[in-house]
C-alpha positions in Angstrom: 88.2 98.4 98.3 90.5 98.3 101.3 92.5 95.6 99.4 92.9 97.9 96.1 93.8 101.0 98.5 96.4 98.8 100.2 98.0 97.6 96.8 98.1 101.1 95.5 99.9 102.2 98.6 102.3 99.3 98.5 103.1 99.4 95.0 103.8 103.0 95.4 106.3 102.2 98.3 104.2 104.4 100.6 103.3 103.3 104.3 99.7 102.1 104.7 98.4 104.5 107.4 94.9 105.2 108.6 95.0 108.8 106.8 96.3 107.8 103.5 93.8 104.9 103.3 91.0 107.3 104.2 92.2 109.9 101.6 92.7 107.5 98.9 89.4 105.9 99.6 87.9 109.6 99.1 89.5 109.7 95.5 88.4 106.3 94.6 84.7 107.2 95.6 84.6 110.8 94.1 82.8 111.7 90.9 85.1 114.3 90.1 88.3 116.2 91.4 88.8 116.9 95.2 90.3 120.1 96.7 92.2 120.3 100.0 89.3 121.7 101.7 86.9 118.9 100.4 89.3 116.3 102.0 89.5 118.3 105.2 85.7 118.7 105.4 85.3 114.9 104.9 88.3 113.8 106.9 88.0 113.2 110.8 89.5 115.4 113.5 92.6 113.2 113.8 93.9 114.5 110.3 95.1 118.1 110.6 95.8 120.4 107.4 99.5 119.5 107.4 98.9 115.8 107.3 96.4 116.2 104.5 98.7 118.3 102.7 101.8 116.1 102.9 99.5 113.0 102.2 98.5 114.9 98.8 102.0 115.9 97.9 103.2 112.1 98.6 100.4 111.0 96.2 101.1 113.4 93.5 104.8 112.7 93.6 104.1 108.9 93.5 101.7 109.3 90.4 98.7 108.5 92.3 97.1 111.8 91.8 97.7 114.8 89.6 97.2 118.5 90.1 94.4 120.3 88.2 95.0 124.1 88.0 91.9 126.3 88.4 90.9 129.7 87.4 90.8 131.2 90.9 94.4 129.7 91.6 93.3 127.1 94.0 94.4 123.5 93.2 92.2 120.4 92.9 93.5 116.7 92.6 92.3 113.7 90.8 93.3 110.3 90.4 95.9 109.3 87.9 95.4 106.5 85.3 97.8 103.5 85.2 100.2 105.2 82.8 101.3 107.7 85.7 104.3 106.7 87.9 106.6 108.2 90.1 107.8 111.4 88.8 106.2 110.8 85.4 102.5 112.2 85.0 100.9 111.3 81.7 97.4 113.0 82.3 97.2 114.6 78.9 93.5 115.0 79.0 91.1 117.9 79.2 89.4 118.9 82.4 85.9 120.1 82.6 84.3 122.3 85.3 80.6 122.7 85.8 79.5 126.0 86.3 76.4 124.9 88.2 77.6 122.3 90.7 81.2 123.5 90.5 82.6 119.8 90.0 85.7 119.2 87.9 85.7 116.1 85.8 88.8 114.6 84.0 87.8 113.9 80.4 90.1 111.0 80.0 89.1 110.4 76.4 89.5 113.9 75.3 93.1 114.7 74.5 94.7 118.0 74.9 95.3 119.4 71.2 98.7 119.8 70.0 99.9 123.5 70.4 102.4 124.5 67.8 104.8 126.8 69.4 107.1 129.4 68.0 110.6 128.5 67.2 112.8 128.5 70.5 109.8 127.7 72.6 109.5 124.4 74.5 106.5 123.1 76.3 106.7 121.8 79.9 102.8 121.7 80.5 99.7 122.3 78.8 96.4 122.7 80.7 93.0 122.7 78.9 90.0 123.5 81.2 86.4 123.6 79.8 83.6 125.3 81.5 79.9 124.4 81.1 77.1 122.3 82.3 77.8 118.7 83.2 75.2 116.0 82.3 73.6 115.8 85.6 73.1 119.6 85.9 72.1 119.9 82.3 69.2 117.5 82.8 68.1 119.1 86.1 
């Protein structure tokens, strides 16, 4: 996995630091999206809040991760797919939030429906978040 992490950072023109490797590793191993607090909890003491924040912002700007807005105005982050690049996110999919375990999933194969806007309006971003029970919690 370290080879994959180094390749992602190198292809994004980012320095390969221990902090970036650690955070990217968390995203690659996660079942769903991660919040800043999730990463801070998992990271070691050497990584402060500002370092984590700057790393997340660098990853967003390089198209490595994307932002998922939440209903409580917090932010979660998830890995982008191959189509994303620096300054060009193409993560037009639905996000699912489990009411039980609170995990946020990217539903990559569920496209956001087209929204027909009135004349004079133009879209810059559309987010669709579905709440319910994920497959793990529904079985439990």
